[in-house]
C-alpha positions in Angstrom: 0.0 0.0 0.0 3.0 2.3 -0.4 2.4 5.3 -2.6 4.8 6.4 -5.3 6.1 9.4 -3.3 8.1 12.2 -4.7 11.6 12.8 -3.4 12.2 16.4 -2.4 14.5 18.1 -4.9 18.0 19.1 -3.8 18.1 22.5 -2.2 18.9 25.2 -4.7 21.3 27.7 -3.1 20.3 31.4 -3.7 23.7 32.4 -5.1 23.8 29.5 -7.5 20.3 30.1 -8.8 20.9 33.9 -9.2 24.0 33.3 -11.3 22.1 31.5 -14.1 20.9 33.4 -17.1 17.3 34.7 -17.0 15.5 34.7 -20.4 12.5 36.7 -19.3 10.2 34.1 -21.0 8.2 31.8 -18.7 6.9 28.4 -19.7 4.6 26.1 -17.7 6.6 23.4 -15.8 9.8 25.4 -16.1 10.9 24.2 -12.7 14.2 26.1 -12.6 12.4 29.4 -13.1 9.1 28.8 -11.2 10.4 26.6 -8.3 9.5 23.2 -7.0 7.2 21.8 -4.3 6.8 18.6 -2.3 4.8 17.3 0.6 5.9 15.4 3.7 5.3 13.0 5.3 4.5 11.0 2.1 3.3 7.8 3.7 -0.2 6.5 2.7 -3.0 8.0 4.7 -6.0 6.2 6.3 -9.2 7.9 5.2 -10.7 10.3 7.6 -7.8 10.2 10.1 -6.0 13.2 11.5 -2.4 14.2 10.7 0.0 17.0 10.0 1.4 17.6 6.5 3.8 20.2 5.2 3.9 21.5 1.7 7.3 23.1 0.9 7.8 25.4 -2.0 11.3 26.4 -3.1 11.6 29.5 -5.2 13.1 29.2 -8.7 15.3 31.6 -10.5 12.5 34.2 -10.7 12.1 34.4 -6.9 8.8 35.8 -5.6 7.9 39.5 -5.8 6.2 41.4 -3.0 2.5 40.6 -3.7 3.3 37.4 -5.5 1.2 34.3 -4.8 1.4 30.6 -4.5 -1.8 28.5 -4.8 -2.1 25.0 -3.4 -5.3 23.6 -5.0 -7.3 20.5 -4.2 -10.0 18.8 -6.2 -13.4 20.4 -5.8 -15.0 17.1 -4.8 -12.3 16.2 -2.3 -13.2 16.6 1.4 -9.9 17.2 3.1 -10.8 19.4 6.1 -11.2 23.0 5.3 -8.1 24.9 6.7 -8.6 27.5 9.3 -6.1 30.1 10.6 -7.2 31.5 13.9 -8.0 28.6 16.3 -4.7 26.8 17.1 -6.4 24.3 19.5 -8.9 23.1 16.9 -8.6 20.8 14.0 -7.6 22.1 10.6 -5.3 24.7 11.9 -3.0 25.8 9.1 0.1 28.0 9.3 2.9 29.2 6.9 6.4 30.5 7.3 9.3 31.4 5.1 13.1 31.6 5.6 13.1 34.8 3.4 12.8 38.4 4.3 9.0 38.7 3.9 5.7 37.8 5.5 3.3 35.2 4.3 -0.5 35.5 4.4 -3.0 32.7 4.0 -6.6 32.7 2.7 -9.0 29.9 1.8 -11.3 29.8 -1.2 -13.8 27.0 -2.1 -14.0 28.0 -5.7 -11.0 30.1 -6.7 -9.1 28.1 -9.2 -9.9 26.4 -12.5 -12.0 23.3 -12.4 -11.5 20.6 -11.2 -8.9 22.0 -8.7 -11.2 24.7 -7.4 -10.5 24.4 -3.6 -7.6 26.8 -3.0 -5.2 27.8 -0.3 -3.7 31.0 -1.5 -0.3 32.1 0.0 0.5 35.8 -0.5 4.1 37.1 -0.2 3.8 40.4 1.7 6.1 43.2 2.9 9.1 41.8 1.2 10.2 39.4 -1.5 11.9 36.0 -1.8 15.2 35.2 -3.4 15.8 32.1 -5.5 16.2 29.1 -3.3 14.3 30.5 -0.4 11.3 28.5 0.9 7.7 28.8 2.0 6.5 26.0 4.2 2.7 25.5 4.7 1.8 23.3 7.6 -1.7 21.7 7.4 -2.9 20.4 10.7 -0.4 22.4 12.8 -0.4 20.8 16.3 1.7 23.4 18.0 -1.3 24.9 19.7 -2.7 21.6 20.9 -5.0 20.8 18.0 -5.5 17.3 16.6 -4.3 18.0 13.1 -6.2 18.1 9.8 -8.7 15.5 9.0 -7.8 13.7 5.8 -10.1 13.0 2.9 -12.7 10.4 3.7 -12.6 8.3 0.5 -10.0 6.2 -1.3 -7.8 8.0 -3.8 -4.3 6.5 -4.6 -3.2 9.9 -5.9 -4.8 12.8 -3.9 -3.1 15.8 -5.5 -2.2 19.1 -4.1 -1.8 21.1 -7.3 0.8 23.9 -6.7 0.8 27.0 -9.0 3.1 29.9 -8.8 2.6 33.6 -9.7 6.1 34.8 -9.0 5.6 38.3 -10.5 2.3 39.1 -8.7 0.7 39.4 -12.1 -2.3 37.2 -11.3 -1.1 34.7 -13.9 -0.5 31.3 -12.4 1.8 28.5 -13.7 1.8 24.9 -12.5 5.0 23.7 -11.0 6.4 20.3 -12.1 5.5 17.1 -10.2 2.6 18.1 -8.1 2.7 16.7 -4.6 0.2 14.0 -3.8 -0.7 11.5 -1.0 -2.2 8.1 -1.3 -5.5 7.8 0.7 -6.9 4.4 1.4 -9.6 2.8 3.5 -9.3 2.8 7.3 -9.8 -0.3 9.4 -13.1 -2.1 8.8 -15.9 -1.3 11.1 -18.8 -3.1 9.4 -19.8 -5.8 6.9 -21.9 -5.3 3.8 -23.8 -8.1 2.0 -25.2 -7.8 -1.5 -27.1 -10.2 -3.8 -29.3 -10.3 -6.8 -33.0 -10.0 -6.0 -34.7 -12.9 -7.8 -33.6 -16.4 -8.6 -35.3 -19.6 -9.7 -35.3 -22.5 -7.3 -32.0 -24.4 -7.8 -30.4 -21.5 -9.7 -26.9 -20.6 -8.7 -26.7 -17.6 -6.3 -23.7 -15.4 -5.7 -23.3 -13.5 -2.4 -21.1 -10.5 -2.2 -19.3 -9.8 1.1 -17.5 -6.6 1.8 -15.6 -5.2 4.8 -15.9 -1.4 5.0 -14.7 1.4 7.2 -17.1 4.0 8.7 -16.8 6.1 5.6 -17.8 3.4 3.2 -14.4 2.4 1.8 -13.3 -1.2 1.4 -10.6 -2.2 4.0 -8.1 -3.4 1.4 -5.7 -4.7 4.1 -8.4 -6.6 6.1 -7.7 -9.9 7.7 -10.8 -11.4 9.3 -13.0 -14.4 9.6 -16.7 -13.8 8.8 -19.5 -16.2 9.7 -22.3 -16.6 7.2 -25.9 -17.8 7.7 -29.3 -17.7 6.1 -32.9 -17.6 7.4 -33.8 -20.8 5.5 -32.0 -23.9 4.3 -29.5 -23.3 1.5 -26.8 -25.4 -0.2 -23.3 -24.3 -0.8 -23.1 -21.5 1.8 -19.9 -21.9 3.9 -20.3 -21.3 7.6 -17.2 -19.1 7.6 -15.0 -17.3 5.1 -11.6 -15.8 5.6 -10.4 -12.4 4.4 -6.8 -11.7 3.7 -5.2 -8.6 2.2 -5.2 -10.3 -1.2 -9.0 -10.0 -1.2 -8.8 -6.2 -0.9 -11.8 -6.1 1.3 -14.3 -7.9 -1.0 -15.2 -11.5 -1.7 -17.9 -13.3 -3.7 -19.3 -16.6 -2.4 -20.6 -18.5 -5.5 -22.5 -21.7 -6.1 -25.2 -21.1 -3.5 -28.6 -22.6 -4.2 -32.0 -22.9 -2.5 -34.0 -26.1 -2.7 -37.4 -24.5 -2.0 -39.1 -21.3 -3.0 -39.3 -18.5 -0.5 -37.7 -15.3 0.7 -34.1 -15.5 1.6 -31.9 -13.2 3.7 -28.3 -13.8 4.3 -26.5 -12.7 7.6 -22.9 -12.1 8.3 -21.0 -11.4 11.5 -17.4 -11.1 12.8 -16.0 -10.0 16.1 -15.5 -6.2 16.3 -17.5 -5.5 13.2 -21.1 -4.3 12.8 -23.1 -7.4 11.5 -24.9 -7.3 8.2 -28.1 -8.6 6.6 -28.5 -8.9 2.9 -31.2 -7.4 0.7 -34.2 -9.7 0.3 -33.7 -12.5 -2.2 -36.9 -14.1 -3.7 -36.5 -17.7 -4.8 -39.3 -18.7 -7.2 -40.6 -21.8 -8.8 -41.1 -19.7 -12.0 -40.5 -16.1 -13.0 -42.8 -14.4 -15.5 -41.0 -13.3 -18.6 -39.5 -9.9 -18.4 -39.9 -9.6 -14.6 -36.4 -10.1 -13.3 -34.9 -7.1 -11.5 -31.3 -6.1 -12.4 -29.3 -3.6 -10.3 -26.9 -1.0 -11.7 -25.7 2.6 -11.7 -25.7 4.4 -15.0 -24.2 7.7 -13.8 -20.8 8.7 -12.5 -17.4 10.3 -13.4 -13.7 9.5 -13.1 -10.6 11.6 -12.6 -10.3 12.2 -16.4 -13.0 14.8 -15.8 -14.1 16.0 -12.4 -13.8 12.7 -10.4 -11.0 11.1 -8.4 -10.3 7.5 -9.5 -9.3 6.8 -13.1 -11.8 5.1 -15.3 -10.4 1.6 -15.0 -10.6 1.8 -11.2 -14.1 3.3 -11.5 -15.3 0.2 -13.4 -13.5 -2.2 -11.2 -15.2 -0.8 -8.1 -18.6 -1.1 -9.7 -18.0 -4.8 -10.6 -15.9 -6.0 -7.6 -16.9 -3.7 -4.7 -20.5 -2.6 -5.4 -21.4 -5.8 -7.2 -23.7 -4.2 -9.7 -24.6 -5.8 -13.0 -24.4 -2.7 -15.2 -22.8 0.7 -15.0 -22.4 3.9 -17.1 -19.6 6.4 -17.3 -20.6 10.1 -17.8 -17.8 12.5 -18.1 -18.5 16.2 -18.6 -18.2 16.8 -22.3 -16.5 20.2 -22.0 -13.6 18.6 -20.1 -12.8 15.3 -21.9 -10.5 14.8 -24.8 -11.1 12.7 -27.9 -8.2 10.5 -26.8 -9.8 9.8 -23.5 -13.1 8.9 -25.1 -11.3 6.4 -27.3 -9.6 4.8 -24.2 -13.0 4.7 -22.5 -14.4 2.7 -25.4 -11.5 0.3 -25.2 -12.2 -0.1 -21.5 -15.9 -0.8 -21.9 -15.2 -3.3 -24.6 -12.6 -5.2 -22.5 -14.8 -5.3 -19.4 -18.0 -6.2 -21.2 -19.3 -9.7 -20.1 -22.9 -10.2 -21.1 -24.7 -12.1 -18.4 -22.2 -11.0 -15.8 -21.2 -7.3 -16.1 -22.4 -4.7 -18.6 -20.5 -1.4 -18.8 -21.9 1.4 -21.1 -19.9 3.8 -23.1 -21.0 7.4 -23.1 -20.6 11.0 -21.9 -22.5 13.8 -20.4 -23.9 16.7 -22.4 -23.2 19.5 -19.9 -24.8 22.6 -21.2 -26.1 25.3 -18.9 -29.7 25.0 -17.7 -30.9 27.7 -20.0 -29.7 25.7 -23.0 -31.1 22.4 -21.8 -29.1 21.3 -18.7 -27.4 18.1 -18.0 -28.1 14.9 -20.0 -26.4 11.6 -19.8 -25.7 10.1 -23.2 -25.5 6.3 -23.4 -24.5 4.3 -26.4 -25.1 0.6 -27.2 -21.6 0.3 -28.8 -18.2 1.1 -27.4 -18.0 4.3 -29.5 -20.3 7.0 -30.6 -20.2 10.6 -31.8 -19.2 13.4 -29.4 -21.2 16.5 -29.8 -20.1 18.7 -26.9 -22.1 21.5 -25.3 -18.8 23.5 -25.4 -15.0 23.2 -25.3 -14.8 25.2 -22.0 -11.9 23.4 -20.5 -10.2 22.0 -23.6 -7.2 23.5 -25.4 -7.7 21.6 -28.6 -10.7 23.1 -30.4 -10.3 21.7 -33.9 -13.6 19.8 -33.7 -15.6 22.7 -32.2 -17.8 22.7 -35.3 -19.2 19.4 -34.0 -20.5 21.0 -30.9 -24.3 21.1 -30.3 -25.9 23.8 -28.1 -28.7 24.1 -27.1 -29.6 20.5 -26.5 -32.2 20.6 -29.2 -29.3 20.6 -31.7 -28.1 17.4 -30.0 -31.6 15.9 -30.4 -31.6 16.8 -34.1 -28.2 15.2 -34.6 -29.2 12.0 -32.9 -32.7 11.8 -34.3 -33.9 8.4 -35.4 -31.0 6.5 -33.8 -32.0 3.4 -31.7 -28.5 2.9 -30.3 -28.4 5.9 -28.0 -30.4 7.1 -25.0 -30.3 10.4 -23.1 -31.2 10.8 -19.4 -32.0 14.3 -18.1 -30.9 14.8 -14.5 -30.0 17.2 -11.8 -26.4 18.0 -10.9 -24.8 21.4 -11.3 -26.7 22.4 -14.4 -30.1 20.9 -13.7 -32.1 19.6 -16.7 -34.6 22.0 -18.3 -37.5 19.9 -19.6 -38.6 22.7 -21.9 -36.2 20.8 -24.1 -37.3 17.2 -24.6 -37.2 14.5 -27.3 -39.5 11.6 -26.3 -37.8 9.1 -28.6 -34.3 9.8 -27.1 -35.3 10.6 -23.5 -37.6 7.8 -22.1 -36.5 8.3 -18.4 -35.4 11.0 -16.0 -33.3 10.7 -12.8 -35.0 11.5 -9.5 -32.1 10.9 -7.1 -28.3 11.0 -7.0 -25.5 11.9 -4.6 -26.5 15.5 -5.4 -29.8 14.9 -3.6 -33.4 13.9 -4.2 -35.4 15.6 -7.0 -39.0 14.7 -7.0 -39.6 18.1 -8.5 -38.0 16.9 -11.8 -40.7 14.2 -12.0 -43.4 16.8 -11.3 -41.9 19.1 -14.0 -42.2 16.2 -16.5 -45.8 15.5 -15.7 -46.7 19.2 -15.6 -45.5 19.3 -19.2 -47.4 16.1 -20.1 -44.2 14.1 -20.7 -44.4 10.3 -20.6 -41.1 9.4 -18.9 -40.0 6.7 -16.5 -38.0 7.2 -13.3 -34.7 5.8 -12.2 -31.9 6.8 -9.9 -28.1 6.8 -10.1 -25.1 8.0 -8.1 -23.4 10.7 -10.2 -20.5 9.6 -8.0 -17.4 11.7 -8.4 -15.3 9.8 -5.8 -14.9 6.5 -7.5 -17.7 4.4 -5.9 -20.4 3.7 -8.5 -23.1 1.5 -7.2 -22.1 2.0 -3.6 -21.7 5.8 -3.4 -21.5 6.9 0.2 -21.2 10.7 0.5 -18.1 12.7 1.3 -18.2 15.3 4.0 -20.2 18.1 2.6 -17.7 20.8 1.5 -19.3 23.8 -0.3 -21.5 23.7 -3.3 -19.5 20.9 -4.9 -20.0 18.5 -2.1 -22.1 15.5 -3.0 -23.8 15.2 0.4 -26.1 12.2 0.2 -25.9 8.5 -0.6 -26.0 7.8 -4.3 -28.9 6.0 -5.9 -29.4 2.7 -7.8 -31.3 1.9 -11.0 -33.5 -1.2 -11.0 -34.1 -2.4 -14.6 -36.7 -5.2 -15.2 -35.4 -7.5 -17.9 -34.7 -11.2 -18.4 -31.4 -10.9 -20.2 -28.4 -9.0 -18.8 -27.2 -7.4 -22.0 -26.8 -3.9 -23.4 -29.7 -4.4 -25.8 -32.0 -5.8 -23.2 -31.3 -2.9 -20.8 -31.8 -0.4 -23.5 -35.1 -2.0 -24.4 -36.3 -1.9 -20.8 -35.4 1.7 -20.4 -37.2 2.6 -23.6 -40.2 0.8 -22.3 -39.8 2.5 -18.9 -39.6 -1.0 -17.2 -37.5 0.5 -14.4 -37.5 2.1 -11.0 -35.0 3.8 -8.8 -33.9 3.8 -5.2 -31.8 5.9 -2.9 -29.0 3.3 -2.9 -30.5 0.1 -1.3 -32.0 -2.9 -3.1 -35.7 -2.6 -2.4 -37.6 -5.2 -4.4 -40.8 -3.8 -6.0 -43.3 -5.8 -8.0 -46.4 -4.1 -9.4 -48.8 -4.3 -12.2 -51.8 -2.3 -13.4 -54.6 -4.4 -14.9 -51.8 -7.0 -15.6 -49.5 -4.4 -17.3 -45.9 -4.1 -16.0 -44.3 -1.1 -14.4 -43.9 1.8 -16.9 -46.5 0.5 -19.4 -49.2 2.3 -21.2 -52.5 1.1 -19.7 -55.5 1.7 -22.1 -58.8 1.6 -20.2 -62.3 1.4 -21.7 -64.9 3.6 -20.1 -66.4 2.1 -16.9 -63.4 -0.2 -16.3 -61.7 0.2 -12.9 -57.9 0.5 -12.5 -56.4 -2.3 -10.3 -52.8 -1.7 -9.1 -51.4 -4.7 -7.1 -48.1 -6.1 -6.1 -45.7 -6.0 -3.2 -42.6 -4.3 -1.7 -39.9 -6.2 0.1 -37.6 -3.7 1.7 -34.2 -3.7 3.4 -35.8 -2.1 6.5 -39.4 -1.8 7.8 -41.7 -0.1 5.3 -42.8 3.3 6.6 -45.3 4.0 3.8 -46.3 3.2 0.2 -48.0 6.0 -1.7 -49.9 5.7 -4.9 -49.7 9.0 -6.8 -51.3 10.3 -9.9 -49.2 12.9 -11.6 -47.6 13.3 -8.2 -50.8 13.9 -6.3 -51.6 11.3 -3.6 -54.4 8.9 -4.2 -53.9 6.0 -1.8 -51.4 5.3 1.0 -50.4 2.4 3.2 -48.7 3.1 6.5 -47.8 -0.3 8.0 -46.2 1.3 11.2 -49.1 3.6 12.1 -50.4 3.4 15.6 -52.8 5.8 17.3 -51.7 5.0 20.8 -47.9 4.4 20.3 -45.5 6.2 22.6 -42.9 6.2 19.7 -42.8 9.5 17.7 -41.2 9.7 14.2 -40.0 13.2 13.4 -38.6 13.7 9.9 -37.5 16.7 7.8 -36.6 17.0 4.1 -36.3 19.3 1.2 -33.9 21.6 -0.6 -33.2 25.3 -0.7 -33.1 25.7 -4.5 -32.9 23.7 -7.7 -29.3 24.8 -8.3 -26.0 24.0 -6.7 -26.8 25.8 -3.5 -29.5 23.5 -2.5 -28.4 22.4 0.9 -30.6 23.1 3.9 -29.0 23.1 7.3 -31.5 21.4 9.7 -29.2 21.2 12.8 -31.4 21.8 15.8 -33.4 20.1 18.5 -36.7 18.6 19.5 -37.9 19.0 23.1 -40.8 17.4 25.0 -42.7 18.9 27.9 -44.9 17.0 30.4 -43.3 13.8 29.1 -39.9 12.2 29.0 -37.6 10.8 26.2 -36.5 7.3 27.0 -34.5 6.6 23.9 -33.6 8.1 20.6 -32.8 6.6 17.2 -31.5 8.6 14.2 -32.8 7.8 10.8 -31.7 8.9 7.3 -28.4 10.5 8.3 -26.1 9.8 5.4 -22.7 10.5 6.9 -20.7 10.2 10.2 -20.6 14.1 10.2 -24.4 14.0 10.6 -26.4 12.5 13.4 -27.5 12.9 17.0 -25.3 15.2 19.0 -26.8 14.7 22.4 -30.0 13.7 24.2 -31.4 13.6 27.6 -34.9 13.0 29.1 -36.2 16.3 27.8 -34.6 17.0 24.4 -32.5 15.7 21.6 -30.1 17.7 19.4 -28.8 16.8 16.0 -26.6 17.9 13.0 -28.3 17.4 9.7 -28.1 18.7 6.1 -30.6 17.8 3.4 -30.6 18.3 -0.3 -34.1 17.0 -1.1 -33.5 13.8 0.9 -35.0 13.0 4.3 -33.4 12.8 7.8 -35.0 12.4 11.2 -35.3 10.9 14.6 -37.6 8.4 16.3 -38.3 9.1 20.0 -39.4 6.5 22.5 -41.4 8.4 25.1 -42.6 7.5 28.6 -46.2 8.5 27.8 -48.4 9.4 24.9 -49.2 12.9 25.9 -47.4 16.2 26.5 -46.0 18.9 24.2 -43.4 18.5 21.4 -41.4 21.6 20.5 -39.4 21.5 17.2 -36.7 24.0 16.4 -34.5 23.4 13.3 -33.8 24.7 9.9 -35.4 28.0 10.7 -38.6 26.2 11.6 -40.2 26.5 15.0 -43.5 25.1 16.1 -45.3 23.2 18.9 -47.5 20.1 18.7 -50.0 19.0 21.3 -49.4 15.2 21.6 -52.7 14.6 23.4 -54.6 15.6 20.3 -52.3 14.0 17.7 -54.0 10.6 17.0 -52.6 8.5 14.1 -52.5 11.2 11.5 -49.3 12.5 9.9 -48.8 16.1 10.9 -47.1 18.0 8.1 -45.5 21.5 8.3 -44.7 22.7 4.8 -41.9 25.3 4.9 -40.8 25.8 1.3 -41.3 25.2 -2.3 -38.9 22.4 -3.0 -40.4 19.6 -0.9 -39.2 21.4 2.3 -41.4 20.0 5.2 -41.4 18.5 8.7 -43.6 15.5 9.4 -44.5 14.0 12.7 -46.4 10.7 13.3 -46.8 7.9 15.8 -45.2 4.6 14.8 -44.7 1.2 16.2 -41.2 -0.1 16.9 -40.0 -2.2 14.0 -42.6 -3.1 11.4 -43.0 -5.4 8.3 -40.5 -5.4 5.5 -42.7 -7.3 3.1 -45.9 -5.4 2.4 -48.5 -6.3 -0.2 -50.9 -3.8 -1.8 -54.0 -4.1 -4.0 -55.8 -0.9 -4.9 -58.9 -0.7 -7.1 -59.8 2.8 -8.3 -63.4 3.3 -9.2 -64.0 4.5 -12.8 -65.7 7.6 -11.4 -62.4 8.6 -9.7 -60.2 7.8 -12.7 -58.7 10.2 -15.2 -55.8 9.9 -17.7 -52.4 10.3 -16.2 -49.3 8.8 -14.8 -49.8 6.5 -11.7 -46.7 5.6 -9.8 -45.6 4.3 -6.4 -43.4 6.0 -3.9 -41.9 3.8 -1.1 -40.4 5.1 2.1 -38.6 2.9 4.6 -38.2 3.5 8.3 -34.5 4.3 7.6 -35.6 7.0 5.1 -34.5 5.1 2.1 -36.9 5.5 -0.8 -37.9 4.0 -4.1 -39.9 5.4 -7.0 -41.5 3.3 -9.8 -41.9 4.5 -13.3 -45.6 5.5 -13.9 -48.3 3.4 -15.4 -49.7 5.7 -18.1 -53.5 5.3 -18.1 -55.3 6.4 -21.2 -58.8 6.3 -22.6 -60.5 7.6 -19.4 -60.3 11.3 -20.2 -60.2 14.2 -17.7 
């Protein structure tokens, strides 16, 4: 696990440097003129741990003028702790010094430098200048004042760069030095086990169980050595009682050859001393499976370091296959940042990794025009190549093919018109999709959730325009974890603060063609990252289908949900307006209160809502508290006592909350978080859901009484009377007790009228 560290260059003596001729012409990477930089210590770093690191810059022959600058830039999606300069006893304390006759000043900017290295520590040379060979040393995590150091990035990155740029003349023109310093960041010690499996198998069919050892941040523990005990809730064949992990496994193993002799619902369990135990997603073993009804799990959306991400594309695909254990995956680099050469390499990668029936990678890119010109669209191809029509060449130096650009997105629609080998998926990221631009033949689905947040409003926008689209979710992961995208610590508007989603595609065959066909027919649904199994039909039509109804015929929607946690509610919505609801955990006389909050501040990048606050009870007492929906160790319950609970929470359309076990059913609840304050008389509450709407973008607080636990498998069977029917899109929204959600593609009912 040793990183390829840089040796510090030999010290350049001031007199020696000054004696060399100076041409007056500066070129990037001219190390003798600009200077050099390195970081120490250079040993690999365990994710999320605290340490002290020094970046040393040695002036080149140009020296540094009074008012000159050095920038030390980090990737915009990294989550190294933000430096601070005035609290020596706290974490993140950062200092700078020089051996020259000048002062150094420090300032931090979240978005100063050019993408993707936007997070910038700027060093200013003040009240003096530096001679060639003199040094500036920046100490991140300075412990001299008693602080713990700086928290390292929380996700794996073998080459976490500190890009150093010099402006030796104070001209506000920055040149990168040679050999940027970097550190290798790897997973910390495992704290938990994860289990993953396919959702549906025929009796006797071979089942593969994926076992992964992860640290508290969601990284694989690549050096793990452990024995893990395995079990199941019903008789199985071929399941070992114990498996052993060694560093050669890099934290993930697949147990193959498992089979089940009888039909039923299977859940695997895993345990190991010192690790949080795991239970798998539900596995349905069937005597027969209707054609076209097998659920396949994948993630069609993410980026690698060749654009704005962190791991390279090969590592990105490896993670999807070996660590996340998904069956299909897409790669969607921003068009304005990728070169033609990289796109060719990407096609070679998808071709080499393509294993129909086992692992299906998709070639593609992201059309990344501004919202006013159409907004973000994923572009997926059936083949391992396809035309590149960029929205712009904003970050590219080579512009020979700029004539091939397409902007607004309607130009892209025209260029791809009539093709059956390409699909576009509008989504929300930085430049959220504008559905005023839409091509129904190319854009059969939209994305409702990613690591950027939850975006039910995009589905509402689609229906408000009369668009017939399906729903799916993805991760849009930028930190190299497609299919299992735990969030980084939220850091400014570029932080992807929630767990990434998954796409469930319903198809028999695991192939590119079959997945494309299912997406075109809207036979899909999406989740917030867990493998919730949903089966539904409308008058015998599958999810996403057109459902023609004759006048006077009722609509019957039936099926089941089998979750990874107790089911909180199942909603049937027509064009996003509620029609029916099941609440399996409802209880009028329960002493357990569920308090949840959700929503976003805007549709754009600055969508985060800070809900940190408290709930207090009067004339009652809190016996215990459980946090639900918190995505990251930086969120959660801060403290609680018999009267109140305090928490830290940020939402971006997603849902967080707490469940309070009270001593009695009565009393008064006081809520104070996210700028929302209210009181609720618990004696008059009953079993209703009390909703306090506080904003346009699904911002609300909900309070209800619930039982402890609850069923994970819930069946539903609704019949809607013809008098209550109208044409529209009818879909399901599932919410679990842990705040994970799923959304099915709508059944599009026609023939009824308004």
